[in-house]
C-alpha positions in Angstrom: 23.7 -43.4 15.3 24.6 -40.2 17.1 27.0 -37.6 15.6 29.7 -36.6 18.2 29.7 -33.0 19.1 31.3 -30.5 21.7 27.9 -29.2 22.7 25.5 -31.1 25.0 22.0 -31.4 23.5 19.1 -31.3 25.8 17.3 -34.5 26.5 13.5 -34.9 26.4 11.7 -33.9 29.5 9.9 -36.8 31.2 6.4 -36.4 32.7 6.5 -37.6 36.3 3.4 -37.4 38.6 3.0 -38.8 42.0 -0.2 -40.8 42.2 -2.8 -39.7 44.7 -5.0 -42.0 46.7 -8.2 -41.8 48.5 -8.1 -42.8 52.3 -11.7 -43.4 53.5 -10.6 -43.8 57.1 -9.0 -40.4 57.1 -12.0 -38.8 55.5 -14.3 -40.3 58.0 -12.1 -39.0 61.0 -12.2 -35.5 59.4 -16.0 -35.5 59.1 -16.4 -36.8 62.6 -14.1 -34.1 64.1 -15.9 -31.4 62.2 -19.2 -32.6 63.3 -18.1 -32.8 66.9 -16.6 -29.3 66.7 -20.0 -28.0 65.4 -21.9 -29.7 68.2 -19.6 -28.2 70.8 -20.0 -24.7 69.2 -23.9 -25.2 69.4 -23.6 -26.1 73.1 -21.6 -22.9 73.7 -24.2 -20.8 71.9 -21.7 -19.7 69.1 -22.7 -19.4 65.5 -22.1 -22.6 63.5 -22.5 -21.5 59.9 -19.5 -22.4 57.6 -19.9 -19.2 55.7 -18.8 -17.1 58.7 -15.8 -19.3 59.5 -14.4 -19.2 55.9 -15.4 -15.5 55.5 -13.5 -14.5 58.5 -10.3 -16.4 57.4 -10.4 -14.9 53.9 -11.0 -11.3 55.0 -8.2 -11.6 57.5 -5.8 -12.9 55.1 -6.3 -10.1 52.7 -6.1 -7.4 55.3 -2.9 -8.8 56.6 -1.0 -9.0 53.3 -2.2 -5.5 52.0 -1.1 -3.5 55.0 2.6 -4.6 54.9 3.2 -3.9 51.2 4.8 -0.6 50.1 4.8 0.4 46.5 7.5 2.8 45.2 7.3 1.7 41.5 5.7 5.1 40.5 8.4 7.1 42.0 11.2 5.0 40.5 9.6 5.1 37.0 9.3 8.9 37.2 13.0 9.3 38.2 14.1 7.0 35.4 11.9 8.8 32.8 13.3 12.2 34.0 16.8 11.0 33.8 16.4 9.7 30.2 14.7 12.9 29.0 17.2 15.0 30.8 20.1 12.9 29.5 18.8 13.0 25.9 18.2 16.8 26.0 21.6 17.3 27.8 23.3 15.4 25.1 21.7 17.6 22.4 22.9 20.9 24.2 26.1 19.8 25.9 27.5 16.8 24.0 29.5 14.1 25.8 29.7 16.0 29.0 26.0 15.3 29.6 26.6 11.6 29.0 29.2 11.6 31.7 26.9 13.4 34.1 24.1 11.1 33.3 26.3 7.9 33.9 27.4 9.4 37.2 23.8 10.3 38.4 22.3 6.9 37.3 25.1 5.0 39.0 24.6 6.9 42.2 20.8 6.3 42.0 21.4 2.6 41.3 23.7 2.3 44.4 21.0 4.0 46.6 18.3 1.7 45.1 20.4 -1.4 45.9 21.1 -0.2 49.5 17.3 0.4 49.8 17.7 4.1 50.7 15.3 5.2 47.9 
């Protein structure tokens, strides 16, 4: 018997997996199309090796993703460390005034970071 309560207790998670099946007709069609493509490439005088095909796809994928990324984590970490050290040293020398300046500067930097200016 369950004890009544105001809080909802989580239920057990159920394991649900969709069964996979093997389709021999589809597999045969894929093998035929790949064989025909290789034969057509041989007639045109192109290189048929599978290594070149996969290698070119992999290399192209990595080059594409790496060129678009821009990392500013180092700059952001340096700014945060300088603010914390400066805020701590300022508090020791100037007291509460340094905390107010620290809060002002950190809020301005947070705003600039949200607007993607920094």
